[in-house]
Wavefront OBJ file of the C-alpha trace (Angstrom):
o trace
v 55.935 69.802 146.459
v 52.415 70.843 145.587
v 52.098 74.422 144.359
v 48.704 74.854 146.037
v 48.301 78.463 147.117
v 48.078 78.925 150.878
v 46.410 81.857 152.564
v 49.181 83.195 154.754
v 48.435 84.216 158.299
v 48.484 87.711 159.794
v 50.275 88.238 163.104
v 49.924 91.286 165.304
v 51.530 91.968 168.659
v 50.321 95.027 170.521
v 52.014 96.821 173.425
v 54.051 93.764 174.372
v 56.204 93.985 177.474
v 58.144 91.039 178.864
v 60.694 90.583 181.636
v 62.934 87.811 182.842
v 63.177 88.603 186.543
v 64.752 92.091 186.588
v 65.797 92.018 182.930
v 63.497 93.879 180.529
v 63.439 91.905 177.245
v 60.672 93.773 175.366
v 59.166 97.157 176.169
v 55.742 98.222 174.887
v 56.458 96.714 171.460
v 53.873 96.636 168.661
v 54.363 94.950 165.289
v 52.154 93.653 162.495
v 53.196 90.916 160.061
v 51.170 91.037 156.863
v 49.719 87.807 155.422
v 51.923 86.220 152.778
v 54.879 88.483 153.586
v 58.527 87.564 154.081
v 59.848 89.575 157.018
v 63.287 89.698 158.598
v 63.562 90.684 162.259
v 67.121 91.796 162.897
v 68.964 92.905 165.987
v 72.137 92.498 168.048
v 72.490 90.087 170.961
v 70.056 90.919 173.731
v 67.723 92.934 171.500
v 64.719 90.721 172.374
v 64.435 88.840 169.074
v 64.003 85.312 170.420
v 61.572 86.518 173.074
v 59.474 88.156 170.358
v 59.560 84.972 168.247
v 58.348 82.854 171.148
v 55.589 85.307 172.028
v 54.388 85.468 168.412
v 54.025 81.666 168.439
v 52.483 81.242 171.878
v 55.506 79.516 173.421
v 55.676 82.097 176.193
v 53.089 84.602 177.358
v 54.009 88.282 177.652
v 53.752 90.061 180.968
v 51.630 92.697 179.231
v 50.063 93.267 175.820
v 48.318 90.937 173.418
v 48.916 88.748 170.376
v 46.413 88.393 167.538
v 46.352 85.788 164.780
v 44.156 86.790 161.851
v 42.455 89.383 164.024
v 41.665 86.960 166.861
v 43.232 87.681 170.235
v 45.050 84.643 171.575
v 44.546 83.518 175.146
v 47.696 83.296 177.224
v 49.304 79.890 177.852
v 47.443 78.262 174.964
v 50.141 77.357 172.442
v 47.733 74.809 170.968
v 45.541 77.653 169.697
v 48.465 79.099 167.736
v 49.242 75.729 166.142
v 45.570 75.214 165.284
v 45.641 78.571 163.486
v 48.737 77.554 161.550
v 51.454 79.461 163.442
v 54.581 77.324 163.888
v 57.974 78.152 165.396
v 61.293 76.674 164.265
v 63.253 77.449 167.435
v 66.846 78.504 167.796
v 68.947 75.394 168.417
v 66.485 73.200 166.429
v 65.364 71.207 169.510
v 65.038 67.932 167.671
v 64.543 64.605 169.424
v 68.084 63.395 168.864
v 67.555 59.706 169.526
v 64.490 59.500 167.293
v 64.870 58.916 163.585
v 64.587 61.535 160.865
v 61.195 60.131 159.904
v 59.950 60.096 163.496
v 60.949 63.741 163.994
v 59.057 64.708 160.849
v 55.974 62.735 161.829
v 55.892 64.495 165.207
v 55.321 67.768 163.380
v 52.129 66.409 161.841
v 51.115 64.675 165.060
v 51.400 67.957 166.960
v 48.996 69.482 164.442
v 46.513 66.606 165.004
v 46.931 65.323 161.470
v 45.304 62.038 160.417
v 47.375 59.179 159.049
v 46.548 59.514 155.343
v 47.153 63.278 155.374
v 50.358 62.763 157.347
v 51.753 60.505 154.615
v 50.841 63.070 151.955
v 52.584 65.806 153.912
v 55.622 63.585 154.460
v 56.036 63.030 150.724
v 55.631 66.760 150.005
v 58.078 67.757 152.744
v 60.741 65.278 151.687
v 60.705 66.737 148.177
v 62.300 69.872 149.645
v 64.794 68.131 151.922
v 68.447 67.541 150.940
v 69.164 64.126 149.468
v 71.218 63.217 152.521
v 68.067 63.632 154.639
v 65.773 61.872 152.166
v 68.105 58.861 152.039
v 68.472 58.467 155.804
v 64.959 58.451 157.224
v 65.882 55.750 159.759
v 68.984 57.544 160.965
v 68.972 59.176 164.423
v 68.547 62.936 164.166
v 71.506 63.507 166.504
v 73.884 61.963 163.951
v 73.035 64.469 161.213
v 75.219 67.454 160.376
v 74.219 70.893 161.632
v 72.812 71.862 158.255
v 70.867 68.629 157.938
v 69.443 69.131 161.420
v 68.363 72.666 160.541
v 66.597 71.381 157.436
v 64.981 68.629 159.508
v 63.725 71.204 162.023
v 62.237 73.211 159.160
v 60.735 70.037 157.686
v 59.123 69.203 161.025
v 57.467 72.633 160.994
v 56.312 72.098 157.401
v 54.608 68.862 158.474
v 52.160 70.980 160.481
v 51.022 72.579 157.183
v 51.590 76.066 158.592
v 50.148 79.307 157.309
v 52.867 81.180 159.199
v 56.423 80.003 159.925
v 58.609 81.878 162.406
v 62.229 80.661 162.210
v 64.659 81.768 164.893
v 68.306 82.149 163.798
v 68.115 79.881 160.709
v 71.707 80.622 159.681
v 73.335 80.195 163.096
v 76.447 78.030 162.837
v 75.844 76.938 159.248
v 78.125 77.106 156.218
v 76.972 79.588 153.533
v 75.908 76.829 151.113
v 73.643 75.318 153.772
v 72.205 78.711 154.666
v 71.361 79.110 150.983
v 69.429 75.822 151.078
v 67.438 76.837 154.150
v 66.470 80.148 152.570
v 65.714 78.525 149.241
v 63.093 76.358 150.949
v 61.720 79.312 152.939
v 61.455 81.239 149.680
v 59.568 78.384 148.041
v 57.142 78.219 150.951
v 56.606 81.962 150.793
v 55.970 81.613 147.074
v 53.001 79.372 147.841
v 51.555 82.040 150.166
v 52.992 81.041 153.551
v 53.852 83.987 155.793
v 57.538 83.755 156.710
v 59.285 85.543 159.584
v 63.007 84.991 160.142
v 64.778 86.148 163.275
v 68.396 86.890 162.441
v 71.628 88.481 163.555
v 73.115 88.278 160.051
v 70.821 89.648 157.374
v 72.793 88.948 154.176
v 70.885 85.828 153.124
v 67.523 86.900 154.495
v 67.552 90.196 152.625
v 67.552 88.385 149.281
v 64.021 87.200 150.032
v 62.615 89.740 152.476
v 60.332 92.553 151.474
v 59.900 93.800 155.028
v 62.485 94.545 157.708
v 62.067 95.103 161.424
v 65.069 96.074 163.529
v 65.061 95.612 167.299
v 67.411 97.101 169.841
v 67.149 97.050 173.625
v 63.666 95.585 173.558
v 62.126 98.118 171.184
v 61.659 98.684 167.469
v 64.022 101.165 165.830
v 62.765 100.505 162.297
v 59.903 98.642 160.645
v 59.127 98.953 156.965
v 60.224 98.097 153.454
v 63.740 96.813 152.856
v 63.916 99.368 150.028
v 63.175 102.393 152.192
v 66.053 104.864 152.452
v 65.982 104.496 156.248
v 66.528 100.738 156.073
v 70.269 101.059 155.407
v 70.806 103.056 158.594
v 68.565 100.686 160.520
v 70.716 97.773 159.381
v 73.708 99.342 161.119
v 71.740 99.313 164.347
v 70.674 95.751 163.634
v 74.258 94.599 163.385
v 75.923 96.795 165.971
v 73.305 98.043 168.373
v 72.241 101.649 168.732
v 75.155 102.876 170.809
v 77.854 101.269 168.660
v 76.287 102.417 165.391
v 76.470 106.075 166.403
v 80.117 106.118 167.497
l 1 2 3 4 5 6 7 8 9 10 11 12 13 14 15 16 17 18 19 20 21 22 23 24 25 26 27 28 29 30 31 32 33 34 35 36 37 38 39 40 41 42 43 44 45 46 47 48 49 50 51 52 53 54 55 56 57 58 59 60 61 62 63 64 65 66 67 68 69 70 71 72 73 74 75 76 77 78 79 80 81 82 83 84 85 86 87 88 89 90 91 92 93 94 95 96 97 98 99 100 101 102 103 104 105 106 107 108 109 110 111 112 113 114 115 116 117 118 119 120 121 122 123 124 125 126 127 128 129 130 131 132 133 134 135 136 137 138 139 140 141 142 143 144 145 146 147 148 149 150 151 152 153 154 155 156 157 158 159 160 161 162 163 164 165 166 167 168 169 170 171 172 173 174 175 176 177 178 179 180 181 182 183 184 185 186 187 188 189 190 191 192 193 194 195 196 197 198 199 200 201 202 203 204 205 206 207 208 209 210 211 212 213 214 215 216 217 218 219 220 221 222 223 224 225 226 227 228 229 230 231 232 233 234 235 236 237 238 239 240 241 242 243 244 245 246 247 248 249 250
């Protein structure tokens, strides 16, 4: 893959509140993701992590608050604007088009970013360089027939086809064997090395912490820690991230 340096994007969410009917998912949450950073967002089930990921990428609009990309406030219900500014989500569960081929799923990533044919082919070659050999060798194979790890890599590859400045990946290690998690994070690390801003939403931080410089811990819809992974407070925050606030204090 080309080692061209990319100017990573800056994300800022300010005073975000979001509900699902009577359930409060996020409460007056503010967070800034620095350009070119590698940030882990950690928290127990129900902490609001996936909701935050979707809001940061324009998939859903918050009930209150605002999202800025590179200092520009994003209009609600305009996911296209986020993609045009290089913010791409790799969702939990991958959400591939199972009956389409590996190649077709990858091409859709470039198509969604309104990429022209010649540039799409260049991106396809660059993306495939980082894919496992089993994916490279089976471009005509239906995505649904791939293993879980191969599908996760394909979902990441589809995001890469949009030539993102910021990638937000929700639960990249969910259901994968450790060796496959290593491969996912290896590619995320390589992307970050070229300047891409990387945000991973995780329940298990072991792999992510090898690459992350910044850590944000959510619990019950709010932030209990945000800062360097090397800060003395980060270790205590990790307990909350794994167990939740109540369990970590018992």
